[in-house]
C-alpha atoms as one frame of an Amber mdcrd trajectory, in Angstrom:
protein
 101.227 -65.429 -97.604 101.363 -63.294 -95.298  99.270 -60.858 -96.935  96.984
 -63.667 -96.524  97.408 -64.714 -92.799  96.562 -61.311 -91.769  93.673 -61.262
 -94.023  92.310 -63.876 -91.742  93.451 -63.139 -88.665  91.235 -60.142 -89.334
  88.177 -61.551 -90.606  88.799 -63.922 -87.749  88.420 -61.288 -85.356  85.033
 -59.686 -87.602  83.261 -62.119 -86.812  84.083 -62.828 -82.691  82.994 -59.430
 -82.735  79.543 -59.752 -84.399  79.003 -62.646 -82.338  80.099 -60.741 -79.054
  77.568 -58.136 -80.402  74.496 -60.489 -81.260  74.802 -62.462 -77.708  74.374
 -58.562 -76.686  71.888 -57.775 -78.816  70.177 -61.508 -77.324  70.627 -60.958
 -73.956  69.514 -57.402 -74.388  66.384 -58.664 -76.091  65.992 -61.643 -73.875
  65.998 -58.950 -71.063  63.662 -56.657 -72.435  60.764 -59.130 -72.947  61.744
 -61.289 -69.202  60.644 -57.648 -67.944  57.420 -57.659 -70.320  56.665 -61.080
 -69.290  57.207 -59.671 -65.853  55.320 -56.953 -66.673  52.141 -59.213 -67.887
  52.887 -60.839 -64.393  52.128 -58.500 -62.716  49.726 -56.926 -63.669  47.908
 -60.143 -64.503  48.136 -60.358 -60.600  46.496 -57.683 -60.175  43.633 -57.904
 -62.156  42.897 -61.671 -60.759  42.609 -60.468 -57.279  41.061 -57.272 -58.309
  38.574 -59.544 -60.103  38.462 -61.762 -56.788  37.408 -58.955 -54.545  34.961
 -57.706 -57.463  33.476 -61.248 -56.894  33.539 -60.770 -53.312  31.896 -57.614
 -53.567  28.904 -59.127 -55.720  28.601 -61.279 -53.136  28.168 -58.805 -50.556
  25.673 -56.834 -52.307  23.487 -59.583 -52.773  23.830 -60.181 -49.363  22.832
 -56.789 -48.423  19.469 -57.339 -50.624  18.230 -59.858 -48.809  18.530 -58.145
 -45.637  17.099 -55.050 -46.917  14.046 -55.790 -48.601  12.565 -58.195 -46.707
   9.709 -59.688 -49.948  12.851 -60.290 -51.267  11.983 -63.551 -53.274   9.200
 -61.916 -54.397  11.813 -58.507 -55.688  13.861 -61.178 -57.458  13.456 -64.173
 -59.435  16.304 -67.604 -60.091  18.497 -65.896 -62.248  20.968 -62.625 -63.207
  19.964 -59.551 -60.237  22.659 -57.495 -62.016  24.790 -58.135 -64.790  27.867
 -56.067 -65.365  27.104 -53.747 -62.671  30.598 -50.678 -62.550  32.758 -51.292
 -59.420  36.516 -49.549 -59.472  38.052 -49.769 -62.997  36.077 -53.369 -63.078
  32.753 -54.520 -63.445  30.688 -57.589 -61.592  27.334 -60.212 -62.358  25.740
 -61.446 -59.574  23.031 -64.266 -59.545  20.313 -65.773 -56.948  19.351 -69.293
 -57.704  17.430 -71.338 -55.473  18.831 -75.068 -56.155  15.628 -76.741 -55.172
  13.479 -76.350 -57.562  14.213 -72.426 -59.583  11.336 -71.208 -57.470  11.894
 -68.110 -54.926   8.458 -67.387 -54.449   6.907 -70.892 -53.222   8.991 -71.635
 -49.895  10.752 -69.700 -47.639  13.360 -72.414 -46.342  14.603 -72.520 -49.335
  18.046 -72.202 -49.442  20.084 -69.416 -52.282  23.120 -70.062 -54.246  24.224
 -66.144 -54.278  26.886 -66.149 -57.339  29.326 -63.308 -57.824  31.228 -63.048
 -61.144  34.213 -60.557 -61.652  35.397 -58.615 -64.089  39.165 -56.999 -64.572
  41.424 -56.436 -67.551  41.338 -59.710 -69.264  40.444 -61.146 -65.623  37.114
 -63.524 -65.282  36.806 -65.082 -61.320  33.647 -66.307 -60.409  33.318 -67.417
 -56.500  29.807 -69.116 -54.869  28.317 -69.440 -51.642  25.688 -71.236 -50.267
  22.622 -69.354 -47.529  20.325 -71.769 -45.807  16.767 -69.979 -43.510  17.336
 -70.373 -40.326  13.861 -70.012 -38.450  12.865 -66.989 -36.963  10.020 -68.558
 -35.300   8.579 -67.137 -31.588  10.666 -69.393 -28.669   7.889 -70.840 -27.110
   7.227 -73.289 -30.198  11.147 -75.387 -29.656   9.193 -77.034 -26.830   5.983
 -80.088 -26.770   5.396 -77.072 -24.331   5.587 -73.668 -23.166   3.139 -72.059
 -20.350   3.782 -68.240 -20.631   3.359 -68.477 -16.841   3.272 -71.857 -14.916
   3.023 -75.654 -15.045   0.914 -77.387 -12.698  -0.356 -80.968 -12.700  -2.156
 -82.328  -9.798  -2.213 -86.111 -10.009  -1.044 -85.853 -12.991   1.297 -88.632
 -15.545   2.940 -86.400 -18.569   4.122 -89.400 -20.745   7.367 -88.905 -23.256
  10.558 -88.539 -21.873  12.474 -87.611 -25.182   9.916 -83.435 -25.465  10.985
 -81.278 -23.614   8.521 -78.578 -21.338   8.846 -75.224 -20.491   6.794 -72.065
 -18.560   7.661 -69.132 -18.203   7.766 -69.115 -14.188   7.512 -71.928 -12.328
   6.627 -75.612 -12.068   4.122 -77.079 -10.043   3.834 -80.832  -9.392   1.360
 -83.050  -6.289   1.186 -86.349  -6.737   2.154 -86.279 -10.279   5.207 -88.099
 -12.270   6.466 -85.621 -15.586   8.460 -87.138 -17.653   9.957 -84.612 -20.041
  12.984 -82.354 -19.246  11.286 -79.725 -17.618  12.680 -76.197 -17.880  11.489
 -73.335 -16.015  12.174 -68.826 -15.043  12.224 -68.715 -11.621  11.609 -72.684
  -9.592  10.499 -75.439  -8.909   8.191 -77.947  -6.475   7.935 -81.331  -6.345
   9.688 -84.024  -6.661   9.200 -86.649  -9.834  11.138 -85.521 -12.370  12.563
 -88.325 -13.760  14.221 -85.867 -17.000  15.170 -83.049 -14.087  14.536 -79.694
 -14.621  16.215 -76.911 -15.378  15.545 -73.517 -13.837  16.928 -69.991 -14.983
  16.153 -70.261 -18.432  15.458 -67.373 -20.586  11.773 -66.743 -21.446  10.299
 -68.119 -24.670   9.607 -65.516 -26.916   4.953 -65.770 -27.164   2.076 -64.778
 -29.391   1.406 -61.022 -29.605  -2.605 -60.033 -28.900  -2.644 -59.770 -32.682
  -2.451 -63.657 -33.206  -5.358 -63.790 -34.277  -5.857 -61.623 -37.130  -3.339
 -63.351 -39.367  -6.211 -65.942 -39.643  -9.587 -64.176 -42.349 -11.005 -67.309
 -42.322 -14.734 -67.954 -42.861 -16.635 -66.827 -40.562 -19.132 -68.679 -38.358
 -22.356 -67.368 -37.214 -22.083 -68.450 -32.831 -26.476 -68.171 -33.492 -26.203
 -70.349 -36.378 -24.266 -73.844 -33.713 -27.580 -75.287 -31.717 -27.489 -75.829
 -28.046 -27.499 -78.748 -25.921 -28.317 -78.444 -22.310 -28.360 -74.249 -22.389
 -24.194 -75.044 -23.738 -23.625 -74.557 -27.264 -22.380 -77.574 -28.970 -20.506
 -78.849 -31.808 -21.014 -82.233 -32.037 -20.572 -84.958 -34.589 -19.616 -82.494
 -36.818 -16.759 -82.803 -40.595 -14.400 -79.317 -40.792 -12.341 -79.872 -43.830
 -11.368 -76.589 -46.694 -14.428 -78.818 -48.598 -16.612 -79.014 -45.986 -18.051
 -76.373 -43.677 -21.311 -78.177 -41.426 -22.955 -74.408 -41.337 -23.006 -72.868
 -43.921 -22.321 -72.762 -47.604 -19.063 -70.769 -47.951 -15.963 -73.040 -47.377
 -12.264 -72.088 -47.070  -9.574 -73.320 -49.378  -7.545 -73.418 -45.914 -10.148
 -74.752 -43.427  -9.925 -71.312 -41.473 -12.933 -70.988 -40.162 -13.631 -68.426
 -37.013 -16.521 -68.707 -34.414 -16.874 -65.206 -32.040 -18.515 -67.044 -29.150
 -19.983 -63.647 -28.293 -19.288 -64.548 -24.483 -21.831 -68.218 -25.369 -20.537
 -71.212 -23.732 -19.049 -73.441 -26.374 -18.298 -77.382 -26.470 -16.777 -78.866
 -29.343 -16.840 -83.114 -29.515 -17.552 -86.515 -31.212 -16.071 -84.401 -34.440
 -13.410 -84.746 -36.797 -11.433 -81.322 -38.104  -8.799 -80.236 -40.829  -7.816
 -77.056 -40.709  -7.716 -74.187 -38.459 -10.683 -73.287 -35.674 -10.176 -70.012
 -34.668 -11.792 -69.499 -31.149 -13.325 -65.787 -29.942 -14.716 -64.826 -26.854
 -15.980 -67.568 -26.095 -17.523 -67.567 -21.830 -16.070 -70.968 -21.742 -14.288
 -73.735 -24.466 -14.597 -77.270 -23.605 -13.105 -80.210 -25.544 -13.523 -83.211
 -25.106 -14.939 -87.370 -26.727 -13.652 -88.654 -28.786 -12.040 -86.385 -31.150
  -9.838 -86.209 -34.306  -8.510 -83.124 -35.541  -4.824 -82.076 -37.320  -4.029
 -78.255 -39.619  -5.375 -78.591 -43.399  -2.140 -76.996 -43.500   1.540 -78.650
 -42.802   2.390 -75.519 -40.396  -0.642 -73.352 -39.389  -2.697 -74.074 -36.186
  -4.858 -76.312 -35.390  -6.519 -74.301 -32.909  -6.318 -70.710 -31.603  -8.300
 -69.320 -28.670  -8.694 -66.180 -27.514  -9.151 -67.006 -23.931  -9.321 -70.494
 -22.339  -9.823 -73.717 -23.301 -10.523 -76.989 -21.003  -8.781 -80.039 -23.200
 -10.780 -83.354 -22.132 -10.611 -85.696 -24.549 -10.881 -88.755 -24.654  -8.346
 -92.115 -25.213 -10.832 -94.313 -27.153 -11.440 -93.601 -31.103 -13.835 -91.410
 -32.529 -15.972 -94.154 -34.486 -18.070 -93.880 -36.981 -20.820 -96.765 -35.865
 -21.188 -94.880 -32.477 -22.266 -91.490 -33.954 -23.706 -93.070 -36.888 -21.329
 -90.592 -39.106 -19.276 -91.143 -42.240 -16.118 -89.087 -41.613 -14.543 -90.464
 -44.502 -16.705 -89.038 -47.671 -15.372 -88.178 -50.309 -14.743 -84.518 -50.056
 -12.232 -85.260 -46.867 -10.807 -88.199 -47.233  -9.009 -90.041 -44.189  -4.623
 -90.624 -44.833  -5.279 -90.674 -48.910  -8.820 -93.105 -48.749 -11.718 -92.805
 -48.617 -15.954 -94.642 -48.749 -19.305 -94.420 -47.397 -19.625 -96.488 -45.069
 -20.221 -95.736 -41.291 -17.546 -98.612 -40.280 -14.229 -97.234 -39.715 -12.879
 -95.715 -36.064 -10.081 -92.874 -36.064  -7.449 -92.224 -33.322  -8.242 -89.550
 -31.080  -6.164 -86.639 -31.275  -4.532 -82.894 -31.209  -2.045 -82.912 -33.578
  -0.286 -79.694 -35.267  -0.392 -76.263 -32.988  -2.793 -75.169 -30.096  -2.395
 -72.517 -29.139  -4.519 -70.542 -26.052  -4.008 -66.497 -24.695  -5.335 -67.777
 -21.526  -5.465 -70.851 -19.101  -5.297 -74.770 -20.324  -6.628 -76.930 -17.987
  -6.122 -80.710 -19.844  -7.650 -83.586 -18.024  -9.007 -87.424 -19.319  -6.396
 -88.807 -21.805  -5.537 -85.893 -23.482  -2.978 -86.956 -26.602  -1.199 -83.854
 -28.095   1.677 -83.908 -31.503   2.612 -81.110 -32.458   3.287 -78.131 -30.052
   0.830 -76.904 -27.441   1.309 -72.973 -26.094  -0.328 -71.556 -23.179  -0.880
 -68.295 -22.918  -0.704 -68.191 -18.976  -1.303 -70.991 -16.226  -1.102 -75.119
 -16.965  -3.249 -76.939 -15.193  -2.434 -81.227 -16.211  -4.510 -83.447 -14.413
  -4.929 -87.071 -15.557  -2.611 -88.228 -18.485  -1.174 -85.913 -20.788   0.486
 -87.658 -23.531   3.006 -85.063 -25.631   4.870 -86.031 -29.005   7.093 -82.531
 -30.356   7.111 -80.894 -33.992   9.545 -78.722 -34.693   7.497 -78.340 -38.486
   5.876 -74.650 -36.634   9.329 -73.880 -35.591  11.580 -74.849 -38.659   7.843
 -72.378 -40.535   6.278 -70.690 -38.110   2.719 -69.641 -39.434   1.748 -66.461
 -39.676   1.659 -64.061 -35.810   4.326 -66.995 -34.313   7.371 -65.714 -36.628
   9.374 -63.300 -39.185  10.762 -64.559 -42.186  13.552 -66.886 -42.161  16.760
 -65.131 -41.216  19.107 -65.878 -44.592  22.930 -66.900 -43.313  25.951 -68.593
 -44.533  25.872 -72.000 -44.416  29.956 -72.311 -43.590  32.362 -73.886 -45.762
  30.275 -73.219 -48.583  31.989 -70.337 -50.425  33.463 -72.314 -53.284  35.820
 -70.569 -56.468  33.627 -71.913 -60.211  35.717 -72.404 -63.174  33.598 -72.638
 -66.472
């Protein structure tokens, strides 16, 4: 019996030793597995961090491509710009997406989504940011009216207190009421500025002398325009992309170029849907009733190499008075056309007007857009102004470069497929 009892004790001791060994083994294996897990976690975290860095690098590369290539909207299409490009020990993919209509090349104002995807080991990270178009327009387009030299008002009323007008030199008002806010580089005189005057502004940028070269439309010879009382006169005419009253050749953009060769030119009682480019006029006068707008929304309606007298009236352009149908089928008005001569149209000049010389306004001139004067403005009687930001937001040729693409604040985000 004593021998059996001893065997039991030895057996219990063996089991205890075996159990301790198993426990030690399990602890060792667990420690090894934990070390491996920790190592995998560290490696995974490092890989994910690298993948995120590569995704951000892809977006920075996209920004670099845009800065280096002024024609990037035609160079690249909406989609992948680079795929599986090696970087460090990983790779990245770069995409440029037009979220508006999927076409990068049809509008310089469209925003852009830059997407970068970074790869490292088993890790993948996708990042996106939105870039928007920041206007690169000449700053003269920021206001309803700007003069490269002085603004002068003689017995005048300038209507609209909700716009700003400015000058790169001085403002002078005599027996006048100037309701818009006025900004000048130097000084002002006169006391009738209800909205106030700001002095010491930064001079606004103006078009270069080459601006007229940007509008190579259909030429109208000055010899084809008849004279009235010794002055070349355009009277009771319709200009549009589908109407050239002085020739068979029409301009699809509605751009018509008249080189006056020093002759005086008068334009009156007409409807114009387009851009008239007047070169080398002796004197240019626009008076009586006019209904004028550009054919292309952000294009100028009038460009003058020299000065102009704007003397249009506030009387409607009347078909009955002119015995002209101003809204035929080839040039509808507000989408409608007819064959009668009983309609009337407001006398107004819409769009961007630029003259490189002096501008004089008198009678009752209404402008809806932007008036830019190369030298000095002289206003008599009444001038009514409404500002349109179209030209600053999307400047026409010669009035600014391609918009600068900038990151829209608060648009960085991680994408999870």
